C-alpha positions in Angstrom: 38.7 -9.9 18.9 37.2 -7.4 20.8 34.5 -4.6 19.5 33.7 -1.3 20.1 30.2 0.3 20.5 29.4 3.5 19.6 26.7 6.4 19.1 25.8 5.6 22.6 24.7 9.1 24.2 24.1 6.3 27.6 21.6 3.6 28.6 19.5 6.1 30.9 18.2 6.8 27.5 15.8 3.0 27.8 15.4 3.6 24.0 19.2 3.4 23.4 19.1 0.5 26.1 16.3 -1.7 24.3 19.0 -1.1 21.2 23.0 -2.5 23.1 21.4 -5.3 24.9 20.1 -7.1 22.1 23.7 -6.3 20.4 25.2 -8.1 23.2 23.6 -10.8 23.6 23.2 -11.2 19.9 27.0 -11.1 19.3 28.1 -13.5 23.0 25.4 -15.6 21.7 27.6 -16.1 18.0 31.6 -14.9 19.2 31.2 -16.2 23.5 34.9 -15.0 23.7 34.5 -11.3 22.4 35.6 -7.9 24.0 33.0 -6.1 23.6 33.1 -1.6 25.6 30.2 0.6 24.6 32.2 4.4 23.5 29.2 5.5 26.2 28.5 9.6 28.1 27.8 7.8 31.3 29.4 5.3 31.4 28.9 4.9 35.5 25.1 4.1 35.3 25.5 1.9 32.8 28.3 -0.3 33.5 24.9 -1.2 36.2 23.3 -2.7 33.0 26.3 -3.5 31.0 28.0 -6.0 33.8 26.7 -9.1 33.7 27.8 -9.0 29.7 31.4 -8.4 30.5 31.5 -5.4 28.9 32.7 -2.6 29.5 31.6 1.0 29.9 34.1 3.5 28.3 33.5 7.4 28.4 33.4 9.3 25.0 35.9 12.0 25.5 36.0 12.4 21.2 32.2 13.6 21.5 33.1 17.3 22.2 36.5 17.5 21.0 35.5 17.3 17.6 33.6 20.5 18.7 33.3 23.6 16.5 33.7 25.7 19.5 36.6 23.7 20.7 38.1 23.9 17.4 37.8 28.0 17.1 39.2 27.7 20.7 42.3 25.8 19.5 42.9 27.8 16.2 43.2 30.8 19.1 44.8 30.0 21.0 47.3 27.0 19.6 50.4 28.1 20.9 49.0 27.8 25.1 45.9 24.8 23.9 47.7 21.4 23.8 45.3 19.7 21.6 44.9 15.6 22.5 44.1 14.9 26.1 45.4 11.7 28.4 41.4 10.4 27.9 40.8 11.6 24.2 44.3 9.2 23.8 42.7 6.9 25.7 39.9 6.1 23.1 41.8 7.0 20.2 44.0 4.8 21.1 40.9 2.3 21.9 40.1 2.5 18.9 42.8 1.3 16.8 43.5 -1.8 18.8 39.4 -3.0 17.6 38.3 -6.0 15.8 35.7 -3.9 14.5 34.0 -0.9 15.5 30.4 -1.0 15.3 27.7 2.6 14.7 24.6 1.7 17.0 22.8 5.1 18.4 19.3 4.3 15.7 18.7 7.4 14.2 21.9 9.7 15.4 23.1 10.0 11.1 20.4 12.9 10.7 19.6 16.3 11.1 17.3 15.4 13.6 19.7 16.8 16.6 22.7 18.0 15.0 26.3 17.2 16.0 26.8 14.5 13.0 29.9 14.9 12.7 30.6 13.9 16.6 29.1 9.8 16.2 31.3 10.0 12.4 34.8 11.3 14.2 35.5 7.9 15.7 33.9 6.3 12.9 36.9 7.9 10.8 39.2 6.9 13.7 38.7 3.6 12.9 39.0 3.2 9.0 42.0 5.2 9.5 44.4 3.0 11.6 42.3 0.0 9.0 39.5 -1.3 11.4 36.5 -2.7 9.5 33.2 0.1 10.7 29.7 -1.0 10.7 26.4 1.0 10.6 24.4 -1.2 12.8 20.3 -1.0 12.2 20.2 3.1 11.8 17.7 5.1 10.3 19.4 7.2 8.3 18.9 11.0 7.5 17.6 12.9 5.3 20.2 14.9 5.7 19.1 18.7 5.7 21.7 20.2 4.1 24.1 18.4 1.2 26.8 19.4 3.5 26.3 16.9 6.3 24.6 14.5 3.7 28.7 14.5 2.0 30.2 14.2 5.5 28.2 10.1 6.5 28.1 9.6 2.9 32.5 10.5 2.9 32.5 7.6 5.4 29.9 4.8 4.8 31.3 4.7 1.5 35.0 3.6 3.6 32.3 1.0 5.8 32.6 -2.5 5.4 28.7 -3.0 6.1 25.3 -0.5 6.3 22.1 -2.2 8.0 19.3 -0.4 8.1 16.0 -1.0 10.1 13.9 0.9 7.9 13.1 0.4 3.5 12.7 4.5 3.4 16.1 4.4 4.7 17.4 1.9 2.0 15.8 3.8 -0.6 17.6 7.2 0.7 21.3 5.9 1.0 20.8 4.0 -2.1 19.0 6.0 -5.0 19.2 9.2 -3.3 22.9 9.4 -1.7 24.2 6.9 -4.1 25.5 3.9 -2.1 26.0 1.0 -3.7 23.0 -1.6 -2.7 25.5 -3.6 -2.3 27.3 -2.2 0.6 23.3 -1.6 1.9 21.0 -5.0 3.3 17.7 -3.9 5.3 17.2 -5.5 8.4 14.6 -4.2 11.5 16.2 -2.7 14.9 17.6 -5.0 17.1 15.2 -4.5 19.7 13.0 -6.7 18.7 14.8 -9.3 20.2 14.9 -7.4 23.8 13.4 -10.3 25.7 11.2 -9.0 28.8 11.0 -10.8 32.0 8.4 -13.2 33.3 4.8 -12.1 33.1 5.0 -13.3 36.6 7.6 -10.7 37.8 5.5 -8.3 35.2 2.4 -9.0 37.3 3.9 -7.8 40.0 5.0 -4.7 38.8 1.8 -4.1 37.6 0.3 -4.8 40.8 2.8 -3.2 43.2 1.7 0.7 40.7 -1.7 -0.5 41.4 -2.5 -1.6 38.1 -5.5 -3.3 37.7 -4.8 -6.8 35.5 -8.8 -7.5 34.1 -9.2 -3.7 33.4 -8.3 -2.4 29.9 -4.7 -0.8 30.4 -3.3 1.3 28.0 0.5 2.1 28.4 1.4 6.1 27.1 5.1 7.3 26.7 5.1 10.6 25.6 8.3 12.6 25.2 9.6 15.9 27.0 11.2 16.6 23.8 10.0 16.3 21.0 8.4 19.6 20.6 11.6 21.0 20.7 13.2 19.0 17.9 9.4 19.4 15.7 9.4 23.1 16.7 6.3 22.7 18.8 4.3 23.8 21.8 5.2 22.2 24.8 1.9 23.9 26.8 -0.6 22.6 24.1 1.5 19.3 23.8 0.5 19.2 27.8 -2.6 20.4 27.1 -3.9 17.3 24.3 -2.1 14.3 26.1 -4.8 15.7 29.3 -7.8 15.8 26.5 -6.4 11.9 25.4 -5.3 10.2 28.7 -9.6 11.6 29.7 -10.4 9.6 26.2 -8.7 6.5 27.1 -10.1 7.0 31.0 -14.0 8.3 29.9 -14.6 6.5 26.6 -12.7 2.4 27.4 -12.7 2.1 31.0 -8.9 1.7 30.9 -6.6 2.3 33.0 -3.1 4.8 32.2 0.9 3.2 32.3 3.0 6.2 31.4 6.2 5.3 30.5 9.1 7.5 31.2 11.0 6.4 28.7 14.0 8.8 28.8 15.4 9.5 31.9 18.5 11.4 30.6 20.2 14.0 32.9 19.1 16.9 30.4 16.0 18.1 31.9 15.1 18.8 27.6 15.1 14.9 27.4 13.2 13.4 30.3 10.6 12.5 30.2 9.5 12.0 33.8 9.5 15.8 34.3 6.4 15.6 31.2 4.9 12.6 32.4 4.6 15.5 35.9 3.1 17.8 34.1 0.7 14.8 33.1 0.2 14.4 36.2 -1.0 17.6 37.3 -2.7 18.7 34.7 -5.0 15.5 35.0 -5.0 16.8 38.6 -3.4 13.7 39.9 -6.1 11.1 38.6 -6.4 7.5 40.7 -6.8 5.8 36.6 -3.2 7.7 35.5 -0.1 6.0 37.0 3.5 6.3 36.2 6.0 4.0 36.3 8.7 5.7 38.0 11.0 3.3 39.3 14.5 2.7 37.1 13.1 0.5 35.1 15.5 -1.2 32.9 14.3 -1.3 28.8 13.8 -4.9 29.1 10.9 -3.9 32.3 9.8 -1.1 30.4 8.9 -4.0 27.1 6.8 -6.2 29.8 4.9 -3.0 31.2 4.4 -2.5 27.7 3.3 -5.7 26.6 0.5 -6.7 29.4 -1.2 -3.3 27.6 -3.6 -3.5 25.4 -2.1 -0.8 23.9 0.7 2.0 23.3 0.4 5.6 22.4 3.7 6.1 21.6 6.3 9.9 20.6 9.0 7.9 21.8 10.1 4.6 19.0 11.6 2.0 21.7 8.6 2.4 23.2 6.3 1.8 20.4 8.6 -1.1 19.0 8.0 -2.8 22.4 4.8 -3.1 21.2 5.4 -4.4 18.4 7.5 -6.6 19.2 5.1 -7.6 22.5 2.3 -7.8 19.1 -0.3 -5.3 20.8 -1.6 -2.5 18.8 0.7 0.3 18.8 0.0 4.3 17.6 3.7 6.3 17.0 2.7 9.4 17.2 6.2 10.8 14.9 8.3 13.2 14.3 11.5 11.7 11.1 11.3 9.1 9.2 12.3 6.1 11.5 8.4 6.1 12.8 6.8 5.6 8.6 9.5 4.0 8.1 9.5 0.9 10.1 5.6 1.2 11.0 5.6 1.0 6.9 7.7 -2.6 7.2 5.6 -4.3 8.8 2.1 -2.6 7.8 3.2 -1.9 4.6 2.6 2.2 2.9 -1.9 2.1 4.3 0.0 2.6 7.5 -0.9 6.2 7.9 -3.5 5.9 6.2 -5.2 3.2 8.3 -4.5 5.5 11.7 -2.2 3.4 12.7 0.4 5.6 12.8 0.2 9.8 13.6 2.6 13.4 12.9 3.1 15.9 15.4 1.6 17.9 14.3 -1.3 16.6 13.6 -0.9 15.4 17.5 -1.2 18.7 18.7 -4.9 19.1 17.1 -7.4 17.2 19.4 -10.1 15.9 17.5 -7.4 15.2 15.0 -5.8 12.7 18.2 -8.7 11.3 19.6 -10.5 11.3 16.9 -7.3 8.0 15.6 -6.9 6.7 18.9 -10.5 5.8 18.8 -10.1 4.3 15.3 -6.5 2.4 16.6 -8.5 1.4 20.0 -11.3 -0.5 17.6 -9.1 -2.2 15.8 -6.6 -3.6 18.5 -7.3 -7.0 17.8 -7.3 -6.4 13.8 -3.3 -5.2 14.4 -2.3 -8.0 16.7 -3.5 -10.2 14.1 -0.8 -8.1 11.4 1.9 -8.2 14.3 1.6 -11.8 14.7 2.3 -12.7 11.2 5.4 -10.7 10.6 7.0 -10.7 13.5 8.8 -13.8 13.4 10.3 -12.4 9.4 11.0 -9.0 11.4 12.5 -10.7 14.1 14.7 -12.9 11.9 15.4 -9.7 9.9 16.9 -7.9 13.6 19.3 -11.2 13.9 20.3 -11.2 10.3 22.4 -8.2 11.6 24.7 -10.3 13.6 25.2 -12.4 11.2 26.8 -10.2 9.0 28.8 -8.9 12.4 29.9 -12.5 12.8 31.2 -12.9 9.2 33.2 -9.9 9.1 34.8 -10.6 12.4 35.6 -14.2 11.7 
């Protein structure tokens, strides 16, 4: 048997890696002989991470082939244009021969990033070939147009299973979009199952970055792309983060560790660029360190878990903090942050200051006050997390129990 995982932009985004690695581990624990291919935009880089699992990264040649621009070009040049390249046909053949196609990616089925059709295309190819399709631990929508919603529903209704990682998405797809509840299961994000390295290794990495184990430590995961996603001012974003970090240093006497969780080739989505701008704005304060090595998602999780708190604009550094049992404050711009925090802490998460929107965060006074509140209740939050985490991790594992049943 063989499985293909789709929805993968590439493991330079450690949030994507935090989804893929536990998925491989959990599937292979249940089906040791299962061959798993990963359809990705960066197979050369991803191969380094996937080799240990015997998993093969395959270059995704379907993504651009379904773009509006290319479809128009084909129409104009139809008498000259060769519609399907050899690489494209190879992707199609791999999908048709699969035992199952698993749509990962976390929140790619939404209106936040554009390109919905490119994520649906491999699933349509699978369904048309009679290959079962599973949506794995998704945050779905809410879609901004009826066209997008209809396109997703058309594929989703034909799938074998849809698991969603938070209750807000479950309600949206079963109530607003009208999917049969028997098809949809509320589980949890696979990244809750990501294993960090040993404490000894993490201690060595922290020491290498000059982090004093005896001082308070706060991790931050600012996003280079969040202002683009949420249509906010970039320079203001740098300025607010500068004030927030100064608060952490001056009021909490903390060392601050910057986690550049997404390191894509696209400059608009490489967190190292924002981190550098922030370091400059802080005049390279020695109490602020950048975890700039080519760390795995697992290593980043270990570094985050060794801190007293994390403030994260990226969802998977937030999940790294939550699943490590430390006080976590996501800065949200979509359903995923609100949904996951609500699952863990109830609907009062927003009101208790554990979640702040990017729009609120860009008011420096509001951001600083929220961080002070979180810092003061960090032990209480850690206790709450320790109570709910076993159930959440079991829900994450349930994803793979259900996929294994489909494979059988």
